N, C-alpha and C positions, 0 to 999 in steps of 0.2 A: 243487248244482254251480255253480261260479263260473268265469268266463272272463276272461282277459286278452288284449287285442288289441294286438299289437306292430306298429307301422308304422315302417319305416326309410325316411328320405327324404334325398335329396341333389339340390339344385337342381331340385326338381320341385314348386314351390309350387302351380301351378294344378292339377296332378294331385292333390296332397295335399288341397287344399281340396275338390275334387270328391269324393274318397274320404270325407273326414270329413263332408261334407254328406250323403252317402248313408247313412252310419252314424247320423247325427243324425235324419234324416227317417224312417228305418225301423230303429230300434235292435233288436238281438236281445232276446228276452224273457228270456233267461238273464241273471242278475246279472253285470255285466261292468264292466271298466275299460279305458281306452284309453291307451296311451303312444306318443308319437311320438319317435323317436330321430333327431335331425338330425345328419348326418355333415358338419358344418362347411360348410353351404351358404353361398354368397356372395351369393345373390339376396335375402336377407331374407325376412320374412314370418312369423317365429316369434311375434312379438308379436301378430299378427293371429289366430293359432291360439288364444292365450290369451283374446283378446277375444271371438271368435265361439263357441268351445267351451271354456268355463272348466273343465269337468270333465276335459278331456284333459290328461294330464301330458306335459310337453315336456322332453326331455333333450337339451341342446345339447352335442355333443362339440366338442373344440377342434381336432380334425383328422379327416380322412376315414379312418375305420378299416375301411371296407368293409362289405359286406352281412352276412356271418356275424358279425363282431364287433359290429356295430350291433344285430343281433337279440339277441345274448347280453346286451348291456347292458340291453335292454328286458325280456328274460325275468327277469334277476336283480332288476330294479326292481319286479317285480309278484309277485302271490301267487295268481293264479287257478289252480284245479285243472286247467283246460284252458288252453292257450296257442294263439292263432291268429296265425301269421305272415302278415301281409297287406301286399302291395305298395302303395305310394302311388298307382300307376297302375291301381287297380282301382275298380270301382263295384259296391256291394253292394246288390242288390234286397231288398225286404222278405221276411223268412222264410228267406233263403238260409243264414245262419249257424245259425239254429235247426235247420234241416234237416240241415246238416252235423254238428252236435253229436248229433242224434238217431241218425244213421247210425253214427257212431263208437261211441256208447253201446250200440247194438244188436250191436256186435262187440267184446266184451271182450278178445278175443285181438289186436285191432288197437291199435297204439300211436299211429298217425297216420292222417289221412284228408285227401283233397283233393277239391274239387268239380270239376264240369265247367266249364272256362273257355271263354268265347266272346269274340271281338273286338267292336269297335264296330259291325260290320255283322251280328253274330249268327253268324258262322262259328265252328265249334268249333276250339279249339286242342288239339293233342295234348300234354296236360299230365301224362303218365305214360309209363313205358317200362321196358325191361329195364335191368339193371345195365350201366353203362358198361364196355365192353371192346372190344378191336379188332374182334371179330366183331359184338358188339352195336351198336357205333357205325355200322358199315357197313350193317347190317340196318336200323337206325332211319333213317338218312339216305336209304337207297334207298326205304324205305316212305313217308317223308314226301314225297319227290320225286314218286313215283308217285301219291300221294294228291293233291298239289297239281295234278298234270296231269290228274286226274280219271279215271285208269285204272280201269274198272269193278270188276274183282274186288278190287283193293286198296282202292278207295274204299268199297265195300260192306262189306268186312271191318272196316275201321277205323271206319266209321260205326256198325257194330253194337257194337264195343268201346267207343266213346265214349258209347254210350247204356246200357251195362250195368254194374251194380255188380260189381266183382270186385277181387281182390287183385292188386297190382302190386309191382314192385321199388322204385319211387319215384313220388312225386307232386311237382308243381311247388311251389317255395317261394314263388311268387306268392300262393298262398293255401294254407297248410298248417296243419291243426289237429292238435295233439299233446297227449298227456297229460303234465302237468308231471313226474310221477314217472318216466316213460320218458325224457323229454328230459334230466332231471338225471342219470339213471343212465348215460347215454352221454357225459356231460360237455358237453352242449349242442352247438352247431355248431362245427366245426373252423375256427379262425380263420386257418389258412394259406390259405384260399380268400378272396381279396379280393372276387371277383365271379364267379359261375357255378360250377356243379357242387357247391356246398355242400349243396344240397337232396338230390342223389343220394347224397352221402357220408353225410349225416345219416340218411337212410332206410336206408342199408346198415348203419350202426351199430345202428339200432333192430332190424333184421332179424337181426343177429348175436346179439342177445339172445333170439332165438326169438319175437320179436313180428312182427306183420304190418302191411302198409300197404294201406289201402283207397282205391280210387277210387270216389267216391260221386256219380254224375251227377244224382241227384235234387236236389242243391244246385247252383245255377248262378250264376256270378259273371262279370261283364264285366272283361276284362283288356285295357287299352289299351296293349299292349306296343310296344316299339321306340322310345319317345321318347328315352331316353338314348342308345341306339345311333345314332339318326338325328342327334343333336347332336354326337356325338364318336365316329364309327365306328372310327377308327384306334385310339383308346385302348381302346374296348370289345373290339376284336379282340385287342389285346395282353393285356388282362385275361383274356379267354377262354383264350388259349393258356397263360398262366401257370397258371391253374386246372387246365387239362387235364393239364399236365405234373405238377403237384402230385398230381393224382388218380392218375395212372399210377405215380408214385413210391411212393405209399401202397398202392394196391390191385393194381397189375400191374407190379412192379419189373422183371420179366424183359423187358417190352415197352417200358419207359421210354426205353431207349437208342435203340430203333428210331424211336419218336415224335420224339425230338430230332433224329435224323438226317434224318427226313422233313421236319421243319419247317425245318431248316437248309438243305436242298436248295431249299425253296420261298422261302427268305429271310424266313421267318416265325417264326424262333426268338426268343422274347422277349428273351433275354439279348443278342441282336444289335441290339435296337431300344430306343428311349427308353422308360423306364418310364412307364406311364400316370399322369396327374396324380392326386394323392391329396389 
């Protein structure tokens, strides 16, 4: 079994270096290669990657093509039987990737698996959920709000779910392990999503082929999320809304008009605002 690790990076040099350091200090025992796809970052640092980690392949794109397209470039440039999509803002402890691989291999009916993600303080991230839909989104947002507020029944139920291996509709693209054959069978990630919801859409495509998605908390990886959003919140909000509309156009076309009307009322319809920088 061979593994290809694909890391898409955009102006996240320090995060990327930290991620690569963690992979170098405690590499998975599975035979693997690593490719970094840089989405036309302006801060430099690619030469340093080659100096510090000469075995890492670097692909420098001439424009920011987004998260889905960047991952597809990395997938096509590699040959591993398994592909790990890994955010640059993650830190991978020893054994985590091997554990994730073992759990996926224990479930031949599963096309993909995601680990338990924790933030820098050790707090678990809700990195899986139901298929995006009007009802599903409302339920997920309500659950997360109650969880953040520490409401006992909700917190206890969610904490149990975060500690139990089970099948889900989707797992986070921050760390998503997929069998190459399954990924190629669905045409890789849908590039209409520049940023956000591409992982939910990808998992939906895998499930439509009769395959399953596994949440495997025995593997735990740190996700230092929010750095890009903190540096450019307005652009990230626009990117999210564009992806949300694209998702509804594709999966829930009967509801897409209502979503547009709601966003227009809020003054948040992306077409009415400047396009996020690419």
